[in-house]
C-alpha positions as CSV (number, residue, x, y, z in Angstrom):
1,L,-186.6,-8.2,-46.8
2,K,-184.0,-5.7,-47.2
3,P,-181.5,-6.5,-49.3
4,L,-178.2,-8.2,-48.2
5,S,-175.2,-5.7,-47.3
6,P,-172.5,-5.8,-49.8
7,K,-170.2,-7.7,-46.9
8,L,-172.7,-10.2,-46.2
9,R,-173.0,-10.9,-50.2
10,C,-169.4,-11.2,-49.8
11,M,-169.6,-13.6,-46.8
12,Q,-173.0,-16.0,-48.2
13,R,-170.7,-17.3,-51.1
14,P,-168.9,-19.5,-51.5
15,Q,-165.1,-18.1,-51.2
16,W,-164.4,-20.4,-55.0
17,E,-166.7,-18.0,-56.8
18,W,-165.2,-15.1,-55.7
19,P,-162.7,-13.5,-59.0
20,C,-160.0,-12.4,-55.2
21,A,-160.7,-15.3,-53.2
22,R,-157.0,-15.5,-52.7
23,A,-156.8,-11.6,-51.4
24,L,-160.1,-13.0,-49.2
25,R,-159.2,-14.1,-45.6
26,R,-160.4,-17.8,-45.2
27,R,-160.0,-17.5,-41.1
28,P,-160.8,-15.3,-38.2
29,R,-157.5,-14.4,-36.7
30,A,-156.4,-13.0,-33.0
31,D,-157.0,-9.6,-32.9
32,G,-153.7,-8.3,-31.6
33,P,-150.4,-9.3,-32.5
34,S,-148.9,-12.1,-29.9
35,E,-146.7,-11.2,-27.2
36,G,-143.3,-12.7,-28.2
37,G,-144.0,-11.8,-31.9
38,G,-144.8,-15.3,-32.9
39,A,-145.2,-16.4,-36.7
40,A,-145.4,-13.7,-39.4
41,E,-148.5,-14.7,-41.1
42,D,-150.5,-14.7,-37.3
43,R,-149.1,-11.2,-37.0
44,G,-150.8,-10.0,-40.3
45,V,-147.5,-9.4,-41.7
46,P,-145.6,-10.9,-44.8
47,A,-142.9,-14.2,-44.2
48,A,-139.7,-13.2,-43.0
49,G,-138.0,-13.1,-46.2
50,S,-139.3,-10.8,-48.1
51,M,-138.5,-8.5,-44.5
52,A,-135.3,-9.4,-45.5
53,A,-134.7,-6.8,-47.8
54,E,-135.8,-3.9,-45.6
55,G,-132.3,-2.8,-45.2
56,D,-129.5,-4.0,-42.7
57,E,-130.4,-3.3,-39.3
58,R,-127.5,-0.7,-38.3
59,T,-128.8,2.0,-40.5
60,E,-131.9,1.3,-39.2
61,L,-130.8,1.9,-35.9
62,E,-129.1,4.9,-36.8
63,H,-131.9,6.8,-38.4
64,D,-134.0,5.6,-35.6
65,F,-131.3,7.5,-33.7
66,L,-131.7,10.8,-35.3
67,D,-135.8,11.0,-35.4
68,N,-135.0,10.9,-31.6
69,A,-132.7,13.8,-32.0
70,K,-134.6,15.4,-34.9
71,S,-137.7,15.3,-32.1
72,F,-135.6,16.6,-29.1
73,S,-136.4,13.1,-27.3
74,W,-132.8,13.6,-25.5
75,G,-134.2,11.0,-23.2
76,A,-134.0,8.5,-25.4
77,V,-130.5,10.0,-27.2
78,E,-129.0,9.8,-24.4
79,S,-129.9,6.2,-23.8
80,M,-129.2,4.9,-27.1
81,L,-125.7,6.2,-26.9
82,R,-124.8,5.1,-23.4
83,E,-125.5,1.5,-25.5
84,T,-123.9,2.3,-28.5
85,P,-121.5,5.0,-28.4
86,D,-120.4,5.6,-32.3
87,L,-123.7,6.8,-32.6
88,V,-122.9,10.2,-31.7
89,N,-121.7,11.2,-35.3
90,V,-123.8,9.3,-37.6
91,Q,-125.7,10.7,-40.8
92,P,-127.1,8.0,-42.9
93,C,-128.5,9.9,-46.1
94,G,-125.5,12.5,-44.6
95,R,-128.4,13.8,-42.0
96,W,-128.4,16.6,-39.3
97,T,-126.7,14.6,-37.0
98,A,-127.9,14.7,-33.3
99,L,-125.6,18.3,-32.2
100,H,-127.2,20.4,-35.3
101,Q,-130.4,19.0,-34.0
102,A,-129.1,20.4,-30.2
103,A,-127.8,22.8,-31.5
104,V,-130.9,24.0,-33.8
105,E,-132.8,23.7,-30.6
106,G,-131.1,26.4,-28.7
107,N,-130.0,23.9,-25.6
108,G,-126.5,24.3,-24.6
109,G,-127.3,21.7,-21.8
110,M,-127.5,18.9,-24.6
111,C,-124.4,20.3,-26.6
112,K,-122.3,20.5,-24.0
113,K,-123.4,16.6,-23.0
114,L,-122.9,15.5,-26.6
115,L,-119.6,17.3,-27.1
116,G,-118.8,15.0,-24.2
117,M,-119.4,11.6,-25.6
118,G,-117.7,12.8,-28.6
119,A,-120.1,14.7,-31.3
120,D,-117.4,16.4,-33.9
121,P,-118.5,20.4,-33.6
122,A,-117.3,20.2,-37.3
123,A,-119.7,17.7,-38.9
124,L,-120.8,19.0,-42.1
125,T,-124.9,18.8,-43.3
126,R,-125.2,18.5,-47.3
127,S,-125.6,22.5,-47.0
128,H,-122.4,22.6,-45.4
129,Q,-123.6,23.7,-42.1
130,R,-121.9,23.4,-38.9
131,P,-123.4,22.7,-35.9
132,A,-122.6,25.9,-34.9
133,D,-123.9,27.3,-38.0
134,V,-127.6,26.1,-37.1
135,A,-127.4,26.8,-33.2
136,K,-129.7,29.2,-31.7
137,G,-129.6,30.7,-27.8
138,T,-127.1,29.2,-25.5
139,A,-126.1,26.3,-27.9
140,K,-124.6,29.3,-30.2
141,E,-122.4,30.2,-27.3
142,V,-121.3,26.6,-26.1
143,L,-120.4,25.8,-29.7
144,T,-118.7,28.8,-30.9
145,S,-116.6,27.9,-28.1
146,A,-115.9,24.5,-29.1
147,S,-114.5,25.7,-32.5
148,A,-112.6,28.7,-31.7
149,P,-108.6,27.9,-31.0
150,E,-108.0,27.9,-27.5
151,A,-110.7,24.8,-27.2
152,R,-108.9,22.5,-28.8
153,P,-105.7,20.4,-27.2
154,D,-102.0,21.7,-26.8
155,G,-99.9,20.7,-29.9
156,P,-98.3,21.5,-32.5
157,A,-100.3,24.2,-34.8
158,E,-101.2,22.0,-38.0
159,P,-101.3,23.2,-41.5
160,P,-103.8,24.8,-43.0
161,A,-106.0,22.6,-44.6
162,K,-106.8,22.8,-48.2
163,K,-110.0,22.9,-49.1
164,A,-112.1,20.1,-49.6
165,K,-114.0,19.5,-53.1
166,K,-117.4,20.0,-52.1
167,A,-119.6,16.5,-52.6
168,P,-122.6,17.4,-55.3
169,V,-126.1,18.2,-53.8
170,Y,-128.7,16.9,-55.7
171,T,-132.2,18.2,-55.8
172,T,-135.4,16.1,-55.9
173,S,-137.6,18.5,-57.2
174,I,-140.6,16.6,-54.5
175,S,-140.2,18.6,-51.9
176,A,-144.0,18.7,-51.4
177,A,-143.8,14.3,-50.3
178,V,-140.5,14.1,-48.6
179,D,-139.2,15.6,-45.0
180,K,-136.9,18.9,-45.6
181,E,-133.9,17.0,-44.0
182,Y,-134.2,14.7,-47.5
183,E,-134.9,17.2,-50.0
184,Q,-130.8,16.8,-51.5
185,C,-130.9,13.5,-51.2
186,S,-131.3,11.0,-54.3
187,F,-134.1,8.8,-55.0
188,G,-131.9,5.5,-53.4
189,E,-131.7,7.5,-50.5
190,I,-134.9,8.4,-50.1
191,A,-136.0,4.7,-50.7
192,S,-133.9,3.5,-48.1
193,A,-134.6,6.0,-45.5
194,P,-137.6,5.7,-42.2
195,T,-140.8,6.4,-43.8
196,S,-140.6,8.9,-41.4
197,A,-138.8,10.8,-45.0
198,L,-142.1,11.3,-46.3
199,Q,-144.3,14.5,-45.6
200,G,-147.3,13.6,-43.4
201,V,-145.7,10.2,-41.6
202,A,-144.0,11.3,-39.0
203,A,-142.7,9.5,-36.0
204,R,-146.3,8.0,-35.0
205,G,-146.8,6.8,-38.4
206,R,-143.3,5.0,-38.6
207,D,-144.1,3.4,-35.7
208,I,-147.5,2.3,-36.8
209,L,-145.8,0.9,-39.7
210,K,-143.3,-1.0,-38.1
211,K,-145.9,-3.2,-36.9
212,F,-146.7,-4.3,-39.9
213,G,-142.8,-5.1,-40.7
214,V,-142.9,-1.8,-43.0
215,K,-139.8,0.2,-42.1
216,T,-138.7,2.5,-45.1
217,V,-139.9,4.3,-48.1
218,R,-139.2,1.5,-50.8
219,G,-140.8,-0.9,-48.0
220,L,-143.8,0.9,-47.9
221,G,-144.1,1.5,-51.9
222,R,-143.4,-2.7,-52.3
223,W,-145.7,-3.7,-49.3
224,Q,-147.5,-6.4,-50.3
225,F,-151.2,-5.5,-49.0
226,Y,-150.9,-2.2,-50.2
227,R,-150.4,-3.5,-54.1
228,M,-153.1,-5.7,-53.5
229,A,-155.5,-3.5,-52.8
230,K,-155.0,-0.9,-55.3
231,A,-155.2,-4.3,-57.1
232,I,-158.6,-4.2,-56.5
233,V,-159.2,-0.1,-56.4
234,G,-158.4,-0.4,-60.3
235,L,-160.1,-3.2,-61.3
236,S,-162.8,-2.3,-59.8
237,A,-163.3,0.6,-62.0
238,L,-163.2,-1.5,-64.9
239,E,-166.4,-3.7,-63.6
240,A,-169.0,-3.2,-66.7
241,K,-171.5,-1.3,-65.8
242,G,-175.2,-2.1,-64.5
243,H,-173.8,-5.4,-63.8
244,E,-175.9,-6.9,-61.2
245,G,-172.7,-8.4,-58.6
246,K,-170.6,-5.8,-58.4
247,E,-167.9,-8.3,-56.4
248,L,-164.7,-5.9,-56.8
249,C,-166.8,-2.7,-56.1
250,A,-168.4,-4.5,-52.7
251,L,-164.8,-5.3,-51.7
252,A,-162.7,-2.2,-51.7
253,K,-165.7,-1.3,-49.8
254,L,-164.4,-3.8,-46.9
255,P,-161.8,-2.8,-44.0
256,P,-158.1,-4.0,-44.7
257,S,-158.4,-7.0,-42.7
258,A,-160.6,-8.6,-45.6
259,L,-157.4,-8.9,-47.3
260,Q,-156.1,-12.2,-46.7
261,G,-153.1,-11.9,-44.2
262,L,-154.2,-8.8,-42.3
263,A,-155.3,-10.0,-39.0
264,G,-158.7,-7.8,-37.1
265,W,-156.0,-5.5,-34.9
266,A,-154.5,-4.5,-38.0
267,D,-157.8,-2.3,-39.0
268,E,-157.3,-0.3,-35.7
269,E,-154.1,0.4,-36.7
270,L,-154.5,1.5,-40.2
271,G,-157.2,3.8,-39.2
272,K,-155.2,5.5,-37.2
273,L,-153.6,6.6,-40.9
274,H,-156.8,7.1,-42.4
275,V,-156.8,3.8,-43.7
276,K,-160.5,2.4,-43.2
277,T,-161.3,0.3,-45.8
278,I,-159.6,-1.4,-49.1
279,A,-160.2,1.4,-51.3
280,D,-158.6,4.2,-48.4
281,L,-155.4,1.3,-48.9
282,G,-155.6,1.4,-52.5
283,N,-155.6,5.0,-53.0
284,W,-153.5,5.9,-50.2
285,K,-151.5,8.6,-51.3
286,L,-148.2,8.3,-49.1
287,A,-148.1,4.5,-50.2
288,Q,-148.2,6.0,-53.7
289,W,-145.5,8.5,-53.4
290,A,-143.2,5.8,-51.9
291,E,-143.9,3.5,-54.7
292,W,-142.9,6.6,-57.6
293,I,-140.0,7.2,-55.5
294,A,-139.3,3.4,-55.2
295,D,-139.4,3.0,-59.0
296,V,-137.1,5.7,-60.2
297,A,-134.9,4.1,-57.0
298,D,-134.9,1.2,-58.8
299,V,-133.1,3.2,-62.2
300,E,-131.5,6.0,-61.3
301,G,-127.7,5.6,-61.8
302,P,-124.8,5.6,-59.7
303,S,-124.7,9.2,-57.9
């Protein structure tokens, strides 16, 4: 007879014999999230209480809006502005405005639309750049004329404004881990930013992680299933060499859905992020980066 595979050996033993019994799935779950959302457990996500710390809904909305602008998804940008007009000049974490993104794309037509919706041509990035400073092509012409004195409404001339004091610019020195837009942010700001702030996540990864209730960098670093997987991987390295039953090593080779609380559909979704086993999840560099950033943010002094 052929020896049983690690997975079959796991299944044939009573769960109470496993040192990580509470970490294992106890019963089959649905293959996909319920249509109406359903209970958090059925969707393979933490309970609502732990998700409440994910951040303010308004901030999430602002980041989603700017992510659409950054990917030049102008249809989605216009749709969001029709529903929530005051998004036009938002800059959470000091990000580029939608007008900056239209300018750098060289999209003069979109610049005109945004200006008509109230976009501020004088808005500054963290590096003190206006939309006109990063503009290309036809956008440069549109923004240059919008910033010209004759483009402003008639009225008494205003006295020259005092030179504004420049805000401090923070340098994280972790440019290999975060998107360029966040390189000058404090660790606290990066921790509160959407997961797409990490290099390698992008919009696709952000949308996949949202299905698990993970919306921010801090949320990814504190994600209970990553932490559970990381503990299993770390402890498996301590199992005695030559020991006949290496339970933790076997468990680390199972798919993520073997963890209690993750449904079967989680394997397919996490597979799109190249996470196919519990070991992959525990060693996932993006989650590790997020964890380190969250740790530093928690002890970081006021900016």
